[in-house]
C-alpha positions as CSV (number, residue, x, y, z in Angstrom):
1,X,109.6,109.0,72.9
2,X,110.6,112.6,73.9
3,X,113.2,113.2,76.5
4,X,112.0,115.7,79.1
5,X,114.9,115.8,81.5
6,X,118.2,114.1,82.1
7,X,120.6,114.2,85.1
8,X,123.7,112.4,86.2
9,X,125.1,111.6,89.6
10,X,128.6,110.4,90.2
11,X,129.7,108.3,93.1
12,X,133.2,107.7,94.5
13,X,133.6,105.3,97.4
14,X,130.3,103.5,97.2
15,X,128.4,103.4,100.5
16,X,131.3,105.1,102.3
17,X,131.9,107.9,99.8
18,X,130.4,110.8,98.1
19,X,127.7,111.2,95.4
20,X,127.6,114.5,93.4
21,X,126.3,116.0,90.2
22,X,128.5,116.8,87.3
23,X,128.1,120.5,87.8
24,X,128.7,120.2,91.6
25,X,125.3,121.7,92.4
26,X,124.6,118.8,94.7
27,X,127.1,116.8,96.8
28,X,126.1,114.2,99.4
29,X,128.2,112.2,101.8
30,X,127.1,108.6,101.7
31,X,127.4,106.1,104.5
32,X,126.0,102.6,105.1
33,X,122.4,102.4,106.6
34,X,122.5,102.7,110.4
35,X,125.6,104.8,110.5
36,X,125.6,107.3,113.3
37,X,127.4,110.0,111.3
38,X,126.2,113.5,111.0
39,X,125.2,115.0,107.6
40,X,125.2,111.7,105.7
41,X,122.6,109.8,103.7
42,X,122.4,106.4,102.1
43,X,121.1,105.0,98.8
44,X,117.9,103.7,100.4
45,X,117.1,107.2,101.8
46,X,117.8,108.7,98.4
47,X,115.5,106.2,96.7
48,X,112.7,106.8,99.2
49,X,113.0,110.6,98.8
50,X,112.8,110.3,95.0
51,X,110.0,107.7,95.0
52,X,107.9,109.7,97.5
53,X,108.3,113.0,95.5
54,X,107.6,111.3,92.2
55,X,104.6,109.3,93.5
56,X,103.0,112.4,95.1
57,X,103.5,114.4,91.8
58,X,101.9,111.5,89.9
59,X,99.0,111.6,92.4
60,X,98.7,115.3,91.8
61,X,98.2,114.6,88.1
62,X,95.5,112.0,88.9
63,X,93.8,114.4,91.3
64,X,93.8,117.1,88.6
65,X,92.2,114.8,86.1
66,X,89.5,114.0,88.6
67,X,89.1,117.6,89.6
68,X,90.2,117.0,93.2
69,X,92.0,119.7,95.0
70,X,92.7,117.9,98.2
71,X,96.2,117.9,99.7
72,X,98.1,114.7,99.9
73,X,101.0,113.3,101.8
74,X,103.0,110.3,100.7
75,X,105.4,108.3,103.0
76,X,107.7,105.8,101.3
77,X,109.6,103.3,103.3
78,X,112.4,101.5,101.5
79,X,113.7,98.3,103.1
80,X,117.0,96.7,102.3
81,X,116.4,92.9,102.5
82,X,118.8,90.0,102.6
83,X,117.4,87.0,100.8
84,X,120.5,84.9,101.3
85,X,124.2,85.6,101.9
86,X,125.3,88.4,99.5
87,X,121.9,88.4,97.9
88,X,120.1,91.7,98.6
89,X,116.9,93.2,97.3
90,X,114.7,96.2,98.1
91,X,111.1,96.3,99.2
92,X,108.9,99.4,99.3
93,X,105.9,100.4,101.4
94,X,103.9,103.4,100.3
95,X,101.4,105.0,102.6
96,X,99.3,107.8,101.3
97,X,96.9,110.3,102.9
98,X,94.5,112.4,100.8
99,X,92.5,115.0,102.7
100,X,88.7,115.0,102.2
101,X,88.3,111.5,100.7
102,X,87.4,108.2,102.3
103,X,90.1,105.5,102.8
104,X,88.5,103.5,100.0
105,X,88.6,106.4,97.6
106,X,92.2,107.2,98.6
107,X,93.2,103.5,98.1
108,X,91.8,103.6,94.6
109,X,93.6,106.8,93.8
110,X,96.9,105.5,95.1
111,X,96.6,102.3,93.1
112,X,95.8,104.3,90.0
113,X,98.8,106.5,90.7
114,X,101.0,103.3,91.0
115,X,100.2,102.7,87.3
116,X,101.3,106.2,86.3
117,X,104.3,107.0,88.5
118,X,107.7,106.5,86.7
119,X,109.3,105.0,89.8
120,X,106.4,102.6,90.1
121,X,106.8,101.6,86.5
122,X,110.5,101.1,86.9
123,X,110.0,98.9,90.0
124,X,106.9,97.0,88.8
125,X,107.7,93.2,88.8
126,X,111.2,93.9,90.1
127,X,110.6,94.6,93.8
128,X,107.7,94.1,96.2
129,X,105.7,97.4,96.6
130,X,102.8,97.6,98.9
131,X,100.3,100.6,98.8
132,X,98.1,101.6,101.7
133,X,95.8,104.5,102.2
134,X,96.0,106.0,105.8
Protein backbone atom coordinates (compact mmCIF):
# COMPACT_ATOMS: atom_id res chain seq x y z
CA UNK A 1 0.00 0.00 0.00
CA UNK A 2 1.33 3.44 -0.96
CA UNK A 3 0.73 6.43 1.33
CA UNK A 4 -0.61 9.39 -0.64
CA UNK A 5 -1.13 11.92 2.15
CA UNK A 6 -0.93 12.24 5.90
CA UNK A 7 -2.07 14.97 8.27
CA UNK A 8 -2.33 15.44 11.99
CA UNK A 9 -4.73 17.44 14.13
CA UNK A 10 -4.10 18.13 17.79
CA UNK A 11 -6.88 18.82 20.30
CA UNK A 12 -6.62 20.49 23.66
CA UNK A 13 -9.72 20.72 25.83
CA UNK A 14 -11.95 18.19 24.07
CA UNK A 15 -15.37 19.54 23.10
CA UNK A 16 -14.62 22.82 24.86
CA UNK A 17 -11.19 23.47 23.43
CA UNK A 18 -9.19 23.92 20.27
CA UNK A 19 -8.11 21.65 17.45
CA UNK A 20 -5.15 22.65 15.31
CA UNK A 21 -2.61 21.34 12.84
CA UNK A 22 1.00 20.81 13.80
CA UNK A 23 2.10 23.67 11.55
CA UNK A 24 -0.70 25.95 12.83
CA UNK A 25 -2.12 26.37 9.28
CA UNK A 26 -5.58 25.53 10.67
CA UNK A 27 -6.93 26.23 14.13
CA UNK A 28 -10.55 25.66 15.13
CA UNK A 29 -12.42 26.50 18.32
CA UNK A 30 -14.45 23.49 19.40
CA UNK A 31 -17.69 23.57 21.39
CA UNK A 32 -20.37 21.01 22.21
CA UNK A 33 -23.16 20.57 19.64
CA UNK A 34 -25.89 23.17 20.09
CA UNK A 35 -23.59 25.76 21.62
CA UNK A 36 -24.65 29.28 20.74
CA UNK A 37 -21.08 30.56 20.47
CA UNK A 38 -19.69 32.45 17.47
CA UNK A 39 -16.92 31.00 15.29
CA UNK A 40 -16.92 27.51 16.78
CA UNK A 41 -17.48 24.06 15.34
CA UNK A 42 -17.89 20.58 16.77
CA UNK A 43 -16.62 17.11 15.90
CA UNK A 44 -19.87 16.15 14.17
CA UNK A 45 -19.71 19.18 11.84
CA UNK A 46 -16.08 18.40 11.02
CA UNK A 47 -16.92 14.77 10.28
CA UNK A 48 -19.83 15.83 8.05
CA UNK A 49 -17.60 18.30 6.18
CA UNK A 50 -14.92 15.69 5.56
CA UNK A 51 -17.37 12.95 4.63
CA UNK A 52 -19.32 15.14 2.19
CA UNK A 53 -16.14 16.34 0.43
CA UNK A 54 -14.65 12.85 0.25
CA UNK A 55 -17.92 11.30 -0.96
CA UNK A 56 -18.40 13.93 -3.68
CA UNK A 57 -14.80 13.45 -4.84
CA UNK A 58 -15.33 9.67 -4.99
CA UNK A 59 -18.53 10.32 -6.95
CA UNK A 60 -16.53 12.46 -9.39
CA UNK A 61 -14.24 9.47 -9.93
CA UNK A 62 -17.23 7.21 -10.66
CA UNK A 63 -18.74 9.81 -13.01
CA UNK A 64 -15.44 10.11 -14.92
CA UNK A 65 -15.27 6.34 -15.32
CA UNK A 66 -18.81 6.41 -16.73
CA UNK A 67 -18.03 9.47 -18.88
CA UNK A 68 -20.62 11.62 -17.09
CA UNK A 69 -19.95 15.33 -16.72
CA UNK A 70 -22.98 16.23 -14.63
CA UNK A 71 -22.53 18.39 -11.54
CA UNK A 72 -23.28 16.81 -8.18
CA UNK A 73 -24.11 18.04 -4.70
CA UNK A 74 -23.70 15.89 -1.60
CA UNK A 75 -25.30 16.70 1.72
CA UNK A 76 -24.12 14.70 4.73
CA UNK A 77 -25.98 14.84 8.03
CA UNK A 78 -24.14 13.41 11.02
CA UNK A 79 -26.24 12.53 14.04
CA UNK A 80 -24.88 12.00 17.54
CA UNK A 81 -27.06 9.29 19.06
CA UNK A 82 -27.34 8.10 22.65
CA UNK A 83 -28.00 4.36 22.83
CA UNK A 84 -27.93 4.26 26.62
CA UNK A 85 -26.47 6.39 29.39
CA UNK A 86 -22.87 7.23 28.41
CA UNK A 87 -23.13 5.08 25.26
CA UNK A 88 -22.95 7.29 22.17
CA UNK A 89 -22.76 6.42 18.48
CA UNK A 90 -22.90 8.29 15.20
CA UNK A 91 -25.38 7.84 12.35
CA UNK A 92 -25.02 9.36 8.89
CA UNK A 93 -27.53 10.34 6.21
CA UNK A 94 -26.15 11.06 2.75
CA UNK A 95 -28.33 12.83 0.20
CA UNK A 96 -27.01 13.29 -3.30
CA UNK A 97 -28.19 15.18 -6.34
CA UNK A 98 -26.68 14.59 -9.77
CA UNK A 99 -27.85 16.90 -12.52
CA UNK A 100 -29.08 15.32 -15.74
CA UNK A 101 -29.74 11.79 -14.47
CA UNK A 102 -32.87 10.09 -13.14
CA UNK A 103 -33.31 9.45 -9.43
CA UNK A 104 -32.83 5.73 -10.08
CA UNK A 105 -29.55 6.34 -11.94
CA UNK A 106 -28.40 8.75 -9.24
CA UNK A 107 -29.21 6.20 -6.52
CA UNK A 108 -27.14 3.57 -8.33
CA UNK A 109 -24.21 5.97 -8.71
CA UNK A 110 -24.41 6.97 -5.04
CA UNK A 111 -24.49 3.35 -3.88
CA UNK A 112 -21.49 2.56 -6.08
CA UNK A 113 -19.70 5.60 -4.65
CA UNK A 114 -20.34 4.25 -1.15
CA UNK A 115 -18.14 1.25 -2.02
CA UNK A 116 -15.29 3.53 -3.19
CA UNK A 117 -15.27 6.49 -0.76
CA UNK A 118 -12.60 6.10 1.97
CA UNK A 119 -14.96 7.57 4.62
CA UNK A 120 -17.62 5.04 3.61
CA UNK A 121 -15.09 2.22 3.82
CA UNK A 122 -14.01 3.41 7.27
CA UNK A 123 -17.59 3.54 8.58
CA UNK A 124 -18.91 0.39 6.86
CA UNK A 125 -20.29 -1.97 9.49
CA UNK A 126 -19.47 0.50 12.26
CA UNK A 127 -22.24 3.10 12.01
CA UNK A 128 -25.58 3.33 10.24
CA UNK A 129 -25.27 5.13 6.90
CA UNK A 130 -28.29 5.78 4.70
CA UNK A 131 -27.93 6.96 1.10
CA UNK A 132 -30.68 8.68 -0.86
CA UNK A 133 -30.79 10.33 -4.26
CA UNK A 134 -32.72 13.60 -4.28
